Every structure is written in structure tokens, then in C-alpha cells.
FIGUDREN-762144 format. One line per 4 residues: for each residue x, y, z of C-alpha. Coordinates in nm, 3 decimals, always signed. Layout:
! residues N
X:Y:Z; ...
This chain:
! residues 563
+4.855:+5.236:+4.788; +4.925:+4.934:+4.568; +4.735:+4.848:+4.251; +4.498:+4.597:+4.412
+4.391:+4.837:+4.686; +4.347:+5.118:+4.436; +4.137:+4.899:+4.206; +3.911:+4.790:+4.492
+3.877:+5.151:+4.604; +3.776:+5.256:+4.253; +3.513:+4.982:+4.232; +3.375:+5.094:+4.568
+3.367:+5.451:+4.440; +3.173:+5.334:+4.133; +2.891:+5.216:+4.361; +2.876:+5.548:+4.544
+2.880:+5.749:+4.222; +2.608:+5.529:+4.073; +2.383:+5.601:+4.371; +2.462:+5.973:+4.350
+2.380:+5.981:+3.978; +2.048:+5.810:+4.043; +1.965:+6.057:+4.320; +2.058:+6.362:+4.108
+1.897:+6.213:+3.793; +2.209:+6.288:+3.591; +2.389:+6.066:+3.340; +2.597:+5.814:+3.529
+2.902:+5.877:+3.310; +2.907:+6.249:+3.395; +2.915:+6.179:+3.770; +3.189:+5.919:+3.719
+3.419:+6.155:+3.528; +3.364:+6.443:+3.768; +3.406:+6.205:+4.059; +3.734:+6.081:+3.914
+3.857:+6.441:+3.894; +3.768:+6.493:+4.261; +3.943:+6.171:+4.360; +4.254:+6.283:+4.171
+4.277:+6.584:+4.405; +4.325:+6.354:+4.706; +4.699:+6.350:+4.786; +4.701:+5.977:+4.866
+4.569:+5.888:+4.519; +4.857:+5.849:+4.272; +4.843:+5.939:+3.905; +4.712:+5.625:+3.742
+4.834:+5.588:+3.384; +4.707:+5.290:+3.190; +4.939:+5.132:+2.934; +4.801:+5.249:+2.596
+4.859:+4.903:+2.449; +4.635:+4.756:+2.719; +4.351:+5.012:+2.712; +4.168:+4.895:+2.401
+4.258:+4.527:+2.442; +4.129:+4.512:+2.800; +3.815:+4.725:+2.793; +3.664:+4.698:+2.446
+3.629:+4.325:+2.361; +3.373:+4.233:+2.632; +3.175:+4.554:+2.587; +3.153:+4.520:+2.210
+3.074:+4.149:+2.215; +2.787:+4.179:+2.463; +2.639:+4.463:+2.258; +2.653:+4.247:+1.945
+2.522:+3.945:+2.136; +2.202:+4.132:+2.225; +2.140:+4.262:+1.874; +1.814:+4.164:+1.708
+1.961:+4.023:+1.386; +1.634:+4.022:+1.192; +1.557:+4.386:+1.278; +1.920:+4.478:+1.214
+1.916:+4.322:+0.868; +1.584:+4.480:+0.771; +1.717:+4.827:+0.860; +2.068:+4.773:+0.726
+2.066:+5.073:+0.488; +1.996:+5.348:+0.745; +2.223:+5.171:+0.994; +2.518:+5.166:+0.754
+2.455:+5.527:+0.652; +2.499:+5.623:+1.016; +2.753:+5.364:+1.128; +2.992:+5.413:+0.837
+2.886:+5.727:+0.651; +2.824:+5.945:+0.957; +3.143:+5.823:+1.126; +3.363:+5.909:+0.828
+3.185:+6.243:+0.772; +3.209:+6.335:+1.142; +3.573:+6.229:+1.170; +3.678:+6.447:+0.877
+3.458:+6.736:+0.993; +3.609:+6.730:+1.342; +3.957:+6.684:+1.199; +3.911:+6.990:+0.978
+3.778:+7.204:+1.264; +4.052:+7.084:+1.500; +4.328:+7.164:+1.249; +4.172:+7.505:+1.185
+4.153:+7.584:+1.559; +4.498:+7.438:+1.635; +4.709:+7.488:+1.318; +5.012:+7.314:+1.470
+4.810:+6.995:+1.512; +4.910:+6.755:+1.229; +4.632:+6.648:+0.994; +4.670:+6.282:+1.086
+4.646:+6.365:+1.459; +4.341:+6.585:+1.395; +4.178:+6.299:+1.205; +4.259:+6.065:+1.495
+4.070:+6.303:+1.725; +3.779:+6.297:+1.483; +3.780:+5.917:+1.476; +3.789:+5.905:+1.858
+3.477:+6.118:+1.907; +3.288:+6.011:+1.594; +3.090:+5.707:+1.722; +2.784:+5.774:+1.939
+2.716:+5.522:+2.214; +2.367:+5.370:+2.243; +2.442:+5.270:+2.603; +2.453:+5.638:+2.693
+2.098:+5.676:+2.556; +1.983:+5.337:+2.682; +1.815:+5.462:+2.997; +1.599:+5.704:+2.798
+1.519:+5.451:+2.526; +1.410:+5.195:+2.785; +1.189:+5.435:+2.979; +0.993:+5.557:+2.677
+0.797:+5.360:+2.418; +0.948:+5.478:+2.092; +0.879:+5.350:+1.742; +1.075:+5.028:+1.707
+1.263:+5.144:+1.400; +1.423:+5.437:+1.586; +1.551:+5.206:+1.859; +1.671:+4.947:+1.607
+1.860:+5.206:+1.401; +2.027:+5.364:+1.705; +2.129:+5.029:+1.853; +2.245:+4.896:+1.516
+2.444:+5.212:+1.454; +2.627:+5.182:+1.786; +2.716:+4.823:+1.704; +2.892:+4.900:+1.374
+3.011:+5.255:+1.424; +3.259:+5.153:+1.694; +3.426:+4.918:+1.449; +3.431:+5.164:+1.160
+3.560:+5.452:+1.376; +3.836:+5.240:+1.530; +3.950:+5.117:+1.188; +3.978:+5.482:+1.082
+4.144:+5.562:+1.417; +4.403:+5.289:+1.360; +4.490:+5.427:+1.016; +4.516:+5.784:+1.147
+4.739:+5.685:+1.440; +4.969:+5.490:+1.208; +4.991:+5.787:+0.971; +5.061:+6.032:+1.255
+5.338:+5.822:+1.405; +5.492:+5.770:+1.059; +5.477:+6.148:+1.001; +5.308:+6.084:+0.669
+4.971:+6.090:+0.504; +4.742:+5.831:+0.356; +4.589:+5.886:+0.016; +4.215:+5.856:-0.032
+4.240:+5.545:-0.250; +4.495:+5.365:-0.034; +4.306:+5.467:+0.281; +3.977:+5.331:+0.148
+4.145:+5.006:+0.043; +4.309:+4.968:+0.383; +3.977:+5.043:+0.551; +3.801:+4.767:+0.356
+4.078:+4.514:+0.404; +4.091:+4.571:+0.779; +3.712:+4.545:+0.809; +3.671:+4.238:+0.587
+3.964:+4.062:+0.750; +3.817:+4.130:+1.094; +3.480:+3.986:+0.988; +3.648:+3.665:+0.866
+3.849:+3.624:+1.187; +3.547:+3.694:+1.408; +3.331:+3.447:+1.217; +3.597:+3.175:+1.251
+3.642:+3.231:+1.625; +3.266:+3.239:+1.678; +3.210:+2.915:+1.489; +3.496:+2.745:+1.677
+3.351:+2.854:+2.011; +3.003:+2.730:+1.911; +3.159:+2.391:+1.831; +3.313:+2.376:+2.179
+3.019:+2.504:+2.385; +2.777:+2.208:+2.350; +3.055:+1.973:+2.460; +3.119:+2.153:+2.789
+2.782:+2.076:+2.949; +2.844:+2.324:+3.231; +2.694:+2.673:+3.252; +2.998:+2.825:+3.422
+3.235:+2.681:+3.163; +3.008:+2.800:+2.882; +3.000:+3.151:+3.029; +3.378:+3.155:+3.068
+3.428:+3.031:+2.711; +3.200:+3.302:+2.576; +3.392:+3.561:+2.776; +3.729:+3.438:+2.649
+3.600:+3.429:+2.291; +3.575:+3.810:+2.299; +3.943:+3.846:+2.378; +4.041:+3.561:+2.146
+3.873:+3.722:+1.844; +4.017:+4.067:+1.923; +4.373:+3.944:+1.980; +4.359:+3.714:+1.677
+4.245:+4.004:+1.460; +4.522:+4.231:+1.587; +4.782:+3.956:+1.546; +4.676:+3.912:+1.183
+4.685:+4.291:+1.131; +4.312:+4.322:+1.063; +4.039:+4.491:+1.268; +4.017:+4.325:+1.609
+3.712:+4.538:+1.685; +3.526:+4.410:+1.378; +3.629:+4.057:+1.477; +3.475:+4.098:+1.823
+3.151:+4.240:+1.682; +3.125:+3.952:+1.434; +3.184:+3.694:+1.708; +2.912:+3.858:+1.916
+2.667:+3.844:+1.625; +2.748:+3.474:+1.568; +2.685:+3.404:+1.935; +2.367:+3.611:+1.935
+2.212:+3.419:+1.646; +2.296:+3.083:+1.808; +2.216:+3.163:+2.171; +1.866:+3.014:+2.158
+1.977:+2.680:+2.016; +2.335:+2.625:+2.136; +2.345:+2.769:+2.488; +2.169:+2.580:+2.766
+1.896:+2.753:+2.966; +2.124:+2.763:+3.270; +2.405:+2.918:+3.068; +2.175:+3.191:+2.936
+2.069:+3.284:+3.291; +2.427:+3.277:+3.418; +2.566:+3.473:+3.122; +2.306:+3.746:+3.160
+2.412:+3.811:+3.520; +2.786:+3.784:+3.456; +2.784:+4.011:+3.151; +2.580:+4.280:+3.327
+2.838:+4.283:+3.606; +3.127:+4.300:+3.357; +2.959:+4.586:+3.169; +2.909:+4.787:+3.487
+3.267:+4.740:+3.608; +3.440:+4.811:+3.276; +3.221:+5.110:+3.185; +3.268:+5.258:+3.531
+3.644:+5.208:+3.539; +3.696:+5.373:+3.199; +3.511:+5.687:+3.302; +3.685:+5.698:+3.640
+4.026:+5.650:+3.482; +3.978:+5.940:+3.243; +3.865:+6.153:+3.536; +4.170:+6.054:+3.741
+4.403:+6.151:+3.456; +4.230:+6.470:+3.351; +4.374:+6.694:+3.623; +4.727:+6.590:+3.527
+4.645:+6.636:+3.159; +4.525:+6.990:+3.231; +4.848:+7.067:+3.414; +5.053:+6.962:+3.113
+4.856:+7.177:+2.866; +4.797:+7.474:+3.097; +5.039:+7.681:+2.890; +4.771:+7.726:+2.625
+4.561:+7.925:+2.870; +4.224:+7.828:+3.010; +4.029:+8.063:+2.784; +4.207:+7.931:+2.477
+4.142:+7.570:+2.579; +3.777:+7.647:+2.651; +3.735:+7.806:+2.308; +3.892:+7.508:+2.130
+3.689:+7.260:+2.333; +3.367:+7.451:+2.270; +3.433:+7.465:+1.897; +3.499:+7.089:+1.880
+3.187:+7.005:+2.081; +2.970:+7.234:+1.869; +3.109:+7.088:+1.547; +3.048:+6.736:+1.679
+2.679:+6.803:+1.747; +2.615:+6.995:+1.426; +2.796:+6.750:+1.199; +2.566:+6.467:+1.309
+2.258:+6.674:+1.232; +2.394:+6.769:+0.891; +2.463:+6.407:+0.801; +2.136:+6.266:+0.942
+1.920:+6.514:+0.752; +2.125:+6.497:+0.432; +2.140:+6.115:+0.427; +1.764:+6.098:+0.482
+1.670:+6.357:+0.220; +1.918:+6.316:-0.068; +1.868:+5.943:-0.149; +1.493:+5.992:-0.159
+1.528:+6.231:-0.450; +1.532:+5.905:-0.647; +1.163:+5.822:-0.711; +1.207:+5.442:-0.694
+1.376:+5.462:-0.356; +1.122:+5.712:-0.229; +0.836:+5.478:-0.320; +1.005:+5.180:-0.154
+1.111:+5.370:+0.158; +0.931:+5.705:+0.208; +1.093:+5.998:+0.380; +1.097:+5.942:+0.758
+0.904:+6.166:+0.991; +1.108:+6.481:+1.058; +1.050:+6.428:+1.431; +1.216:+6.088:+1.407
+1.511:+6.240:+1.223; +1.545:+6.503:+1.496; +1.558:+6.236:+1.767; +1.820:+6.031:+1.581
+2.024:+6.347:+1.528; +2.004:+6.448:+1.894; +2.082:+6.097:+2.025; +2.454:+6.151:+1.967
+2.597:+6.103:+2.315; +2.952:+5.973:+2.313; +3.067:+5.713:+2.561; +3.308:+5.445:+2.669
+3.453:+5.354:+2.328; +3.567:+5.711:+2.268; +3.724:+5.727:+2.613; +3.904:+5.396:+2.569
+4.038:+5.509:+2.230; +4.166:+5.835:+2.383; +4.340:+5.643:+2.663; +4.496:+5.411:+2.404
+4.685:+5.686:+2.221; +5.060:+5.616:+2.237; +5.261:+5.826:+2.481; +5.464:+5.981:+2.197
+5.158:+6.070:+1.989; +5.160:+6.433:+1.866; +4.967:+6.660:+2.107; +4.841:+6.356:+2.299
+4.739:+6.549:+2.612; +4.549:+6.809:+2.409; +4.365:+6.538:+2.213; +4.272:+6.352:+2.534
+4.141:+6.678:+2.681; +3.941:+6.768:+2.371; +3.797:+6.417:+2.347; +3.692:+6.429:+2.710
+3.526:+6.770:+2.683; +3.341:+6.667:+2.366; +3.214:+6.352:+2.537; +3.117:+6.545:+2.849
+2.935:+6.810:+2.643; +2.724:+6.553:+2.459; +2.645:+6.361:+2.779; +2.541:+6.673:+2.970
+2.365:+6.864:+2.691; +2.207:+6.583:+2.490; +2.190:+6.320:+2.762; +1.987:+6.536:+2.998
+1.752:+6.675:+2.730; +1.686:+6.375:+2.505; +1.387:+6.255:+2.705; +1.245:+6.608:+2.718
+1.286:+6.641:+2.340; +1.113:+6.309:+2.274; +0.819:+6.406:+2.492; +0.794:+6.754:+2.339
+0.788:+6.609:+1.989; +0.515:+6.364:+2.087; +0.690:+6.064:+1.936; +0.624:+5.817:+2.216
+0.373:+5.544:+2.145; +0.059:+5.516:+2.360; +0.055:+5.236:+2.618; -0.090:+4.905:+2.509
-0.459:+4.882:+2.596; -0.410:+4.565:+2.798; -0.066:+4.654:+2.937; +0.134:+4.414:+2.722
+0.274:+4.422:+2.370; +0.037:+4.233:+2.135; +0.321:+4.043:+1.968; +0.459:+3.940:+2.305
+0.113:+3.840:+2.427; +0.061:+3.629:+2.116; +0.400:+3.466:+2.167; +0.315:+3.381:+2.526
-0.020:+3.243:+2.414; +0.151:+3.014:+2.163; +0.383:+2.889:+2.438; +0.091:+2.815:+2.665
-0.111:+2.643:+2.388; +0.186:+2.423:+2.292; +0.245:+2.326:+2.654; -0.126:+2.255:+2.705
-0.137:+2.035:+2.395; +0.153:+1.828:+2.525; -0.010:+1.786:+2.867; -0.340:+1.683:+2.709
-0.156:+1.435:+2.487; +0.006:+1.276:+2.790; -0.333:+1.234:+2.959; -0.381:+0.931:+2.734
-0.059:+0.769:+2.855; -0.134:+0.470:+3.086; +0.156:+0.560:+3.317; +0.152:+0.941:+3.318
-0.215:+1.005:+3.246; -0.322:+1.060:+3.608; -0.042:+1.307:+3.674; -0.110:+1.493:+3.349
-0.477:+1.517:+3.446; -0.376:+1.693:+3.768; -0.166:+1.946:+3.575; -0.400:+2.012:+3.285
-0.623:+2.255:+3.479; -0.327:+2.482:+3.552; -0.214:+2.487:+3.188; -0.569:+2.544:+3.061
-0.604:+2.839:+3.298; -0.275:+2.987:+3.180; -0.362:+2.940:+2.812; -0.707:+3.093:+2.863
-0.567:+3.395:+3.043; -0.306:+3.461:+2.772; -0.570:+3.423:+2.503; -0.779:+3.694:+2.670
-0.472:+3.915:+2.699; -0.373:+3.863:+2.334; -0.724:+3.942:+2.213; -0.721:+4.266:+2.412
-1.028:+4.216:+2.626; -1.107:+4.489:+2.875; -1.067:+4.277:+3.187; -0.713:+4.170:+3.095
-0.536:+4.444:+3.294; -0.732:+4.382:+3.614; -0.684:+4.008:+3.578; -0.308:+4.045:+3.527
-0.283:+4.263:+3.838; -0.479:+4.019:+4.050; -0.279:+3.723:+3.925; +0.047:+3.897:+3.998
-0.062:+3.995:+4.347; -0.185:+3.648:+4.440; +0.110:+3.459:+4.291; +0.371:+3.690:+4.443
+0.200:+3.676:+4.782; +0.202:+3.295:+4.763; +0.573:+3.294:+4.676; +0.656:+3.533:+4.961
+0.460:+3.317:+5.206; +0.645:+3.011:+5.082; +0.978:+3.188:+5.116; +0.911:+3.290:+5.476
+0.800:+2.942:+5.571; +1.113:+2.804:+5.407; +1.337:+3.036:+5.609; +1.154:+2.947:+5.929
+1.193:+2.577:+5.851; +1.567:+2.627:+5.801; +1.614:+2.840:+6.114; +1.441:+2.575:+6.322
+1.709:+2.327:+6.213; +1.487:+2.111:+5.992; +1.662:+2.191:+5.662; +2.031:+2.206:+5.566
+2.192:+2.506:+5.395; +2.221:+2.337:+5.056; +1.852:+2.255:+5.052; +1.764:+2.612:+5.153
+1.972:+2.763:+4.872; +1.827:+2.527:+4.611; +1.463:+2.582:+4.707; +1.507:+2.956:+4.752
+1.664:+2.982:+4.405; +1.359:+2.809:+4.258; +1.132:+3.061:+4.427; +1.351:+3.352:+4.315
+1.345:+3.238:+3.953; +0.969:+3.189:+3.967; +0.922:+3.537:+4.114; +1.145:+3.680:+3.840
+0.938:+3.501:+3.575; +0.610:+3.632:+3.715; +0.734:+3.990:+3.739; +0.858:+3.978:+3.380
+0.535:+3.826:+3.251; +0.287:+4.027:+3.453; +0.489:+4.342:+3.512; +0.610:+4.510:+3.829
+0.468:+4.857:+3.881; +0.582:+4.898:+4.239; +0.749:+5.227:+4.327; +1.083:+5.239:+4.503
+0.904:+5.334:+4.824; +0.677:+5.033:+4.797; +0.977:+4.811:+4.740; +1.141:+4.944:+5.056
+0.822:+4.890:+5.252; +0.801:+4.534:+5.120; +1.159:+4.475:+5.232; +1.078:+4.602:+5.581
+0.775:+4.374:+5.603; +0.989:+4.085:+5.487; +1.246:+4.148:+5.762; +0.967:+4.163:+6.020
+0.826:+3.835:+5.891; +1.171:+3.676:+5.909; +1.212:+3.787:+6.270; +0.870:+3.651:+6.359
+0.941:+3.325:+6.183; +1.274:+3.287:+6.364; +1.098:+3.328:+6.698; +0.839:+3.063:+6.623
+0.894:+2.742:+6.816; +0.716:+2.509:+6.578; +0.716:+2.639:+6.223; +0.442:+2.524:+5.992
+0.507:+2.264:+5.729; +0.678:+2.423:+5.432; +0.621:+2.176:+5.152; +0.265:+2.272:+5.066
+0.344:+2.643:+5.057; +0.642:+2.588:+4.831; +0.436:+2.389:+4.584; +0.169:+2.658:+4.576
+0.424:+2.937:+4.541; +0.598:+2.767:+4.251; +0.280:+2.731:+4.044
């Protein structure tokens, strides 16, 4: 089986494993790793070994940049202190704690190699907790701190990882002072490189005037910043994160609307493929890794792996509680930022699932690295333990602690409702202004009723009136029904030969975008069963429309559906 066939087979397997994980309600990453181990048992599947020099350079830049791109900069900046305490302080503390435990459990493991293991498993991954965080309404600060931590901790852990790997391969040690200086120089240099690449890309983007070219440029910028950082012997990871933050702050003013829509779809696809492949690759290699370290005995390996996993979980709790309690012994700081709720601290401490960055770092260890197979195995088991133990119980813990916020009385966040109201009021004011124009006045007069209705509805929603929920539901039902009717008429019109393919695609895309907008604004509370039933009804309507000899005129329905 050549590389192309194997890659396509792995991508196909990712789809099947994703469906299985959803059915079993287990973390997707767990199913992927276990699935990779099963696939490795198939005789036709060769041992797939990824070039260590390629592992980090291929997988990490896009994943880190898209995470930084989505970061809320204002919330990030306002919570910078707790974020840095976790993203830098917790990473360093955890890395040294795991390194100490690993060297104690495996005395022949060099200190630098043990520290490299600690750096590999130190950074938690917010993506691993994303499904839980999205399903539950948590206090915004908890979500901001966890997401901000995952953005910076990857960079800080990989800078430490780079220093530890260099020390291990040089068979030497790094002093505390020189290590700290190197850490700062790598990080600061990476920030400078990432800022320069980001600014250069932002200069190019407005001149492209093409959404696909803008998306491609943004994608290449991730690799450009990483490779430039590595070429200049600074932190390529910090460079990528900085480029992503520069892009994120400018996305609303520099990127075109079409580019934002296109980039959202493309980056979600890239995230899925890269995350899935990393977990599958580690699963495919794990059986062979186990064969090479089988001489240590299964019980001995299980004891070492259990000790590392336990130390990983406990060290995060120790740091989270200590970093929350100790600084607030200072009265001035305590008055400015009171001690957080202990329940919130417990959630942050338990949300320590490790993910794709740790796996990519383990895969990137050089082939001649001391005890490489053992470190890869221990990293995998630590990641698996956190995903299974913490990933499957985090939602239960949150609900038991009663931290979730109650639903909004009118079904929509007040700040969001107020923002939508401001949009509608501004649009209405512009339409009313144009009513006085001698050329456009008549057309504006036809549109003003629609915009007044929208502004009035959003005002009622923002002011939390009791009828807002029922009104939103009715509006959604009527608008979506109108769009579906328009879509079916459009298909019938095309199947009867009265519309060419290009026209069908263009008009259908307009309806799809309008349906997406309505579902985002008004919410979509359909169950999966209802969605399947809707799909069946749609197919029946398509069949009926195809059999019609004289389809009804489509133009009026399209106009109504697009309102």
C-alpha cells in the first residue's frame, strides 16, 4: 500500500471513528488512538513512522494559528495574570514535577530526557475540553482562562521541550540562569518574528481581492512564521501564536466577508484532518513501541505509566490551588482581585486533558533520543489517562458543583441581543435616511417596514419581555419554512430545464446562507431525530417536484425566503 492510499484510508477511518465516538459518547481522541492500535494489527498496514523533523513543522502551525485567531483579545488581556500563571507557571511546575517523578521511577532515564517528557505532557489542550465547554453555560472567566491558557502553554512547553531535547542530545545540562535566559530569548524572538510575518501578511491580503487567495495566504502565513522562527533559532511556536493573534485582531477590518466565511470552513476541515491524523498515527505506532520496550515487563510499564499519570493530574491541582491562594495573601491584590470560588478552581484544575500538541511533540523526538520509545509510551498513556478520566467526568463534575449559569430568560444572551438591536437600528436609520432620496426613496419605502419589524423584535428581545421566546420560535419556524419552500421550487424549476446549473448553485447558496443566519440568530433546537425526519420530508418533496410537469414560478418564493 503506497503512501497516498494509506493516507486516504486513514482519513476514511477518521470519519468512521468520529461516528463511533459520537455514538458511544466518548472523547473522540480516545477512539482514534484505540482505533489506530487496532488498525496496526492488520497485516496489510505497514508501520508508519513519521520523520521527527516533519512532525512539529507539519501539524502544529495551522492548529496553533487557528486557535490564536479565534482568541478574544480583550478578554484575554483582561485575564492575563491568571492565564500566565497557568500557561507559563503551571507548565514549568508540571514539567519539573513529571521530570522528577519519571527520573525517580526510571533511574536510568537522564534528567534532560525526563524533563523533555515533562515538557511534552505539561500543556493541557482546550480543544479536548471544548465539547463540554460549549454544551454548558459556564462563567465566562473560566472559559476565557482555559482557552487563553491553551493558547500560550503550547508555546511555553515547546520552548522548554526544545531546550531539554538539546541538552539530552548534547549529554549535558542547562543551568537555571542560562535556561531561563534561553527561554526568554526564544520566546521574545518568536514574538518578534510572528508579529513581522503577521503584519506583512496583513499588508498583502487587501491587495488580493479574492477570498480563496486570502484563505490560502492566511494558511501559508502559519507555516511561514513557524519556519522563519526556526530558521532564526527562536521559538517557531511562539511566532505562529503571535501571527494568529495579529490576524485575529484584524479579521473584522482587513478580511472581506467572503474570506471570513471561506476561512471558517477551510480551517475547520484542516483542524479535523490534522487532529485526527496525529491521534491515529500515535495509535499506529504504539503497538511497535510496546514491542520494543516489552523487556521492561508489562507490570513494570503499567506501574511507571500509572505513576506519571497520577503525578500529572495532582501537579495541576497543586499549582492551581497554590497560585490562586498564595498571591492573595497580599491585601492589596486580594482587594483588587478576590479569591475565586473554590468550585471554579476545582473545574480549572480538573480541565487538564492533554491533546494533539503533546502527541505531536512525542512524535517529533529524534530517533536517537535517549529512551525514546519509553517516553513516547509514557506520553501516550498520560494523555490517554487524562482524556478518559477527566474528559468523561468533567461535565459530571461541573453539574455536580452547580457552576453552570441559568438559561437566559428570553433564550438569548443580553449582550448579544443588544448588539443585534444596534445593528438593526443602524440599518433602519440608513433606510429611513434614503427614503428622502429622489431616486431611491420609493425603494427604501418598500424596505423600511421589514427593517422596522426586525428592529422592533430585537428591541423586545433585548429588553427581556415575556413574549420574546414565543416570538423567536414563531419567526424561526415561518422563515425556515419559507426558505425550504423556496428551495424546493428552485430545484423543481431547475429539473424542469428552466434554469442552468450555475444559476441553481448561486441561488441555492444564497438560501443556504440565509438559513444559516436565521438558525444562528434565532437558534436551532431540533433534535437529531427531527433533523433526519426533515431530511426525509425534503427528499420526498424533491421527488414530487421532479415529477411535476409544470413547476410553479420560483422567483416570488425565493424573494420571500430570502427576507
